[in-house]
ROTIMAR-933974 format. One record per residue (C-alpha): residue in three letters; y negated, z negated, x. Coordinates in steps of 0.001 Angstrom, whole numbers, padded with zeros to 6 digits, always signed. Layout:
BEGIN
ALAYZX...
END
This chain:
BEGIN
MET-054077+100902+032848SER-054449+101409+036628GLY-057150+100947+039226SER-060305+098937+038700HIS-063644+099416+037072SER-066423+097115+036219GLY-069476+097755+034210PHE-071096+094831+035982ASP-072191+094560+039597ARG-071700+090815+039364ASP-069257+088304+037907TYR-069292+087369+034396LEU-067486+084581+032182ILE-065574+084914+028985ILE-065382+081541+027191THR-062363+081623+024945GLY-059727+079806+022919SER-058810+079327+019327GLY-061484+078647+016654ARG-062595+075004+016175SER-061581+074120+019841GLY-064847+073207+021317THR-065697+076493+022956ASN-069312+076155+021741MET-069714+073018+023811LEU-068697+075065+027117LEU-071376+077648+026074GLU-074071+074952+025685LEU-073216+073375+028989LEU-073567+076615+030805ASP-076928+077392+028955CYS-078409+074378+030672HIS-078411+076420+033843ASP-081614+078410+034473ASN-079787+081537+035521THR-077116+081996+032877PHE-077384+084585+030062CYS-075348+083231+027220ARG-074041+085067+024234ASN-072490+083438+021224GLU-069690+085365+019661PRO-071026+088893+020102HIS-067587+090179+019184ALA-068266+089084+015685LEU-070983+091571+015052GLU-070094+094930+013666THR-072580+096534+016084ASN-070714+095245+019155PRO-068197+097374+020980VAL-065807+094308+021134PHE-065722+093968+017414PRO-062824+096487+016711LEU-060756+094802+019213SER-061158+091333+017748GLU-060348+092217+014148GLU-056761+091862+014690LEU-054987+089153+016757ALA-051312+090040+017229GLU-050640+092457+020062ASP-048984+095137+017972LEU-051916+095241+015714VAL-054723+095450+018298PRO-055877+098924+019299ASP-055353+099922+022906VAL-058251+099219+025318THR-059093+101009+028583ILE-060586+099016+031336GLU-063583+101561+031152ALA-064267+100753+027617TRP-063843+097023+028075THR-066219+096653+030976ASP-068725+099005+029404ALA-068587+096604+026416MET-069311+093736+028622ARG-072172+095546+029990PHE-073478+096114+026561CYS-073075+092345+025780GLY-075060+091513+028943SER-078085+093534+028085HIS-078419+092652+024278ASN-079244+089800+022053GLY-077714+089177+018712GLU-078125+087159+015542ARG-075564+084661+016558ASP-077321+083784+019933ARG-079406+080730+020618PHE-083174+081107+020480ASP-084319+077809+021824GLN-083926+078165+025555VAL-087116+078902+027453GLY-086363+077702+030954LYS-084677+080813+032252ARG-085382+082730+035450TYR-085273+086069+033623PHE-088171+085029+031221ARG-091602+086308+032023PRO-094189+083648+032922GLY-096530+082151+030518PRO-096233+081724+026725LEU-094632+085106+026011PRO-091083+083731+026034ALA-091625+081045+023475LEU-093492+083437+021333GLY-090836+086196+021664LEU-087932+083995+020954ASN-089653+082674+017819LEU-090313+086199+016722PHE-086996+087989+017437LYS-084956+085196+015716ARG-086490+086377+012525ARG-084861+089377+010845ARG-087989+090272+008940VAL-090021+090298+012065ARG-087422+092402+013992SER-087440+094824+011085ALA-091178+095205+011313LEU-090916+095678+015051SER-088272+098488+014667VAL-091132+100900+014711PHE-091119+100410+018399ASN-087338+100396+018795PRO-085052+101222+015798ALA-082361+098894+017313TYR-084440+095905+016574ARG-083543+096345+012896THR-079751+095879+013750LEU-077476+092733+014224GLU-077832+093355+018068TRP-080772+094735+019947PRO-081703+095407+023654CYS-083247+092461+025330PRO-086981+092836+024653PRO-089049+093635+027681LEU-091916+091725+025965TYR-090727+088400+027330ILE-087547+089284+029326SER-087647+090819+032815ARG-084649+093206+032874LYS-084814+093202+036645ARG-084278+089454+036849LEU-081832+089598+033876ALA-079734+091831+035978GLN-079466+089089+038489SER-078337+086346+035863TYR-074705+085109+035337PRO-073544+086652+032021VAL-071533+084265+029789PHE-069945+085485+026648LYS-068134+083298+024087ILE-065457+085580+022647LEU-062722+084345+020314ARG-059676+086037+018641SER-059349+088359+021664PRO-056594+087191+023814ILE-054789+090568+024105PRO-057914+092675+025402ILE-059028+089801+027659THR-055605+089493+029390ALA-054972+093210+029301THR-058175+093895+031368HIS-058252+090793+033574ALA-056291+092079+036583GLN-058187+095416+036550ASP-061568+093772+036350PRO-062172+091603+039412ARG-065570+090526+037935GLN-064040+088829+034922ARG-063520+085052+034919VAL-062121+083157+031873ALA-062784+079534+030727HIS-060168+078484+028235MET-060936+075505+025979ILE-057916+073838+024606ARG-058037+071252+021885ASP-055192+069089+020794PRO-053624+070606+017541LYS-054435+067691+015361GLY-058060+067631+016243ASN-058154+071484+015922LEU-056569+071163+012292ARG-059000+068486+011226SER-061939+070519+012364TRP-060600+073728+011033TYR-059807+072265+007530ASN-063198+070685+007201ARG-065639+072991+008908TYR-063927+076329+007956ILE-061985+075803+004691VAL-064028+073187+002968THR-067595+074025+004323SER-067356+077745+004898VAL-064770+079488+002830GLY-064036+077024+000142ASP-060588+078698-000756PRO-057406+077646+000921VAL-055447+080491-000586LYS-057849+083067+000807VAL-057508+081473+004298PHE-053670+081554+003948ASN-053797+085215+002934ASP-056089+086029+005780ASN-053616+084248+008236MET-050722+086237+006818THR-052356+089432+008063GLN-051379+088370+011544VAL-048655+085746+011271PRO-045565+088079+010515SER-046332+089944+013620ILE-046612+086704+015575LEU-043415+085398+014036ARG-041624+088443+015228HIS-043086+087912+018763TYR-041400+084482+018799GLY-038170+085611+017223GLU-038879+083871+013967ASP-038330+085180+010378PRO-041456+087076+009643ASP-040920+086702+005777GLN-040640+082868+005800TYR-044107+082138+004221GLY-044072+084355+001324VAL-045744+081954-001093PHE-048858+079741-000580SER-048306+075976-000080GLU-050273+073295+001821ASP-047550+073225+004419ALA-047458+076891+004579LEU-051299+076915+005270PHE-051032+074422+008117GLU-048101+076081+009729THR-049581+079541+009708GLN-052768+078189+011245LEU-050678+076462+013964TRP-048863+079819+014726LEU-052164+081292+015432TRP-053154+078369+017591ARG-050070+078664+019559TYR-050219+082447+020050ILE-053838+082410+021353GLN-053141+079530+023797GLU-049846+080905+025087THR-051065+084463+025418LEU-053757+083328+027737ILE-051521+080910+029554ASP-048581+083227+030061ARG-050622+086226+031163ILE-053469+085028+033165GLY-052780+081218+033637ASN-051992+081736+037373SER-055112+083675+038176ASP-057637+082068+040334ARG-060177+083458+038035TYR-058892+081556+035001MET-059486+077806+034332ALA-058444+075678+031375PHE-060498+072809+030037LEU-059703+069910+027718TYR-061808+069501+024778ALA-061493+065672+024573ASP-062387+065344+028269ALA-065304+067518+027949VAL-066498+065444+025023LYS-066214+062103+027095LYS-067358+063568+030357PRO-069853+066385+029804VAL-071487+066122+033230GLN-068264+066087+035028THR-067038+069006+032998ALA-070220+070920+033692GLU-070035+070410+037311LYS-066435+071575+037455LEU-067326+074667+035330TYR-070371+075501+037493GLY-068201+075129+040682PHE-065716+077548+039180LEU-068399+080075+038760GLY-070339+079293+042009LEU-073379+078149+040242ASP-075557+075453+041751PHE-075474+072080+039889ASP-078324+069726+040714GLU-079670+066479+039093ALA-082204+068347+036975THR-079402+070446+035542ALA-077118+067266+035116GLU-079952+065693+033133LYS-080220+068619+030796VAL-076477+068324+030362ARG-076825+064581+029532SER-079513+065534+026872THR-077402+068168+025234ARG-076116+067236+021834ASN-074000+069497+019663THR-076021+069238+016424LEU-074236+072086+014750PHE-071832+069716+013024ALA-073468+066350+013522LYS-071881+064939+010280GLY-068313+063609+010281HIS-065517+065210+008389SER-065737+064853+004736HIS-062068+065378+003925ASP-059205+063458+005558VAL-056166+065587+006500PRO-052887+063707+005839GLU-051373+062705+009076ILE-047742+063333+007878ARG-048774+066995+006976MET-050024+067779+010455GLU-047057+066066+012257ARG-044654+067988+009991ALA-046408+071290+010911ILE-046556+070459+014605GLU-042882+069677+014712ARG-042010+072732+012912VAL-044314+075135+014913LEU-044907+073523+018266THR-041563+072174+019269GLY-040875+073823+022814SER-044310+075337+022996LYS-045683+076117+026416ALA-049172+075366+025136MET-048193+071724+024315ASP-046813+071336+027891VAL-050146+072691+029354LEU-052024+070375+026940GLY-050032+067389+028130THR-050775+068213+031802LEU-054344+068409+031101GLN-054322+065147+029248SER-052439+063357+032043LYS-054960+064661+034624ALA-057796+063462+032459ALA-056237+059901+032151ALA-055642+059704+035892
END
């Protein structure tokens, strides 16, 4: 890729990291601002142009992306709503005055209502649809700060970063033990229910990742609990280190520590807003203080054996640059 191209006439932010790392928290902190347009995982919707770029993780499996295609995809994200987005924020500058925003949000979050409204716009029937002019001013929306939480896409993000001067990246990093506990409970136990299936899914990417690190790509031929945890950590390591190695020195990249964000949400929000050039006043700080991540309010139902996590970490993460960066962030947070 050469030259530069942007589908936006303003900066936009990508929130990224590995799954179960706390990226949702960064999205919620930014949604407290009255002029952010926040999208939750648009890449996971088959209607989204980023979807084909996020189906694969390892670089040799990801299709080539041009800077024109990427920034046009970002422009698409910035003008649409989708089924994964939040529909409970009404205090945005781009909403029309009066009761229409609350009414419109309540209507458009319902698939049956959108289907009925598709007589006006067939796109309302799909997983993503153009922001409805009923309650959103498109002129004011074009003046908002787009924020997209996009996971499983370190290759297209880093491949386009230098060519797209509008792109900023907030990278949330969670310590591997916390990540493994959350992944096992929220994903395997609660969502999928089948560890073998998760292992097999991991193995669509892990051999390529092992080759990237000079490891034997055939070492995990058979399912075991140890193999399940180790393959997950290979994914964790690859995502973190791809971002760190390729754009970690960019002034448009910033890493955040999950544990620090949980303990100090206001300070984290202030740092994040400053990174983006957004104003941060006491009213916004109060909204941040009142924000609670209720998506997973209950504690973990299954305890992951400490010895299994430590064994996997020693096997996969010894000498990992991601662990060095994590240690640096932890030292700064403790200072």
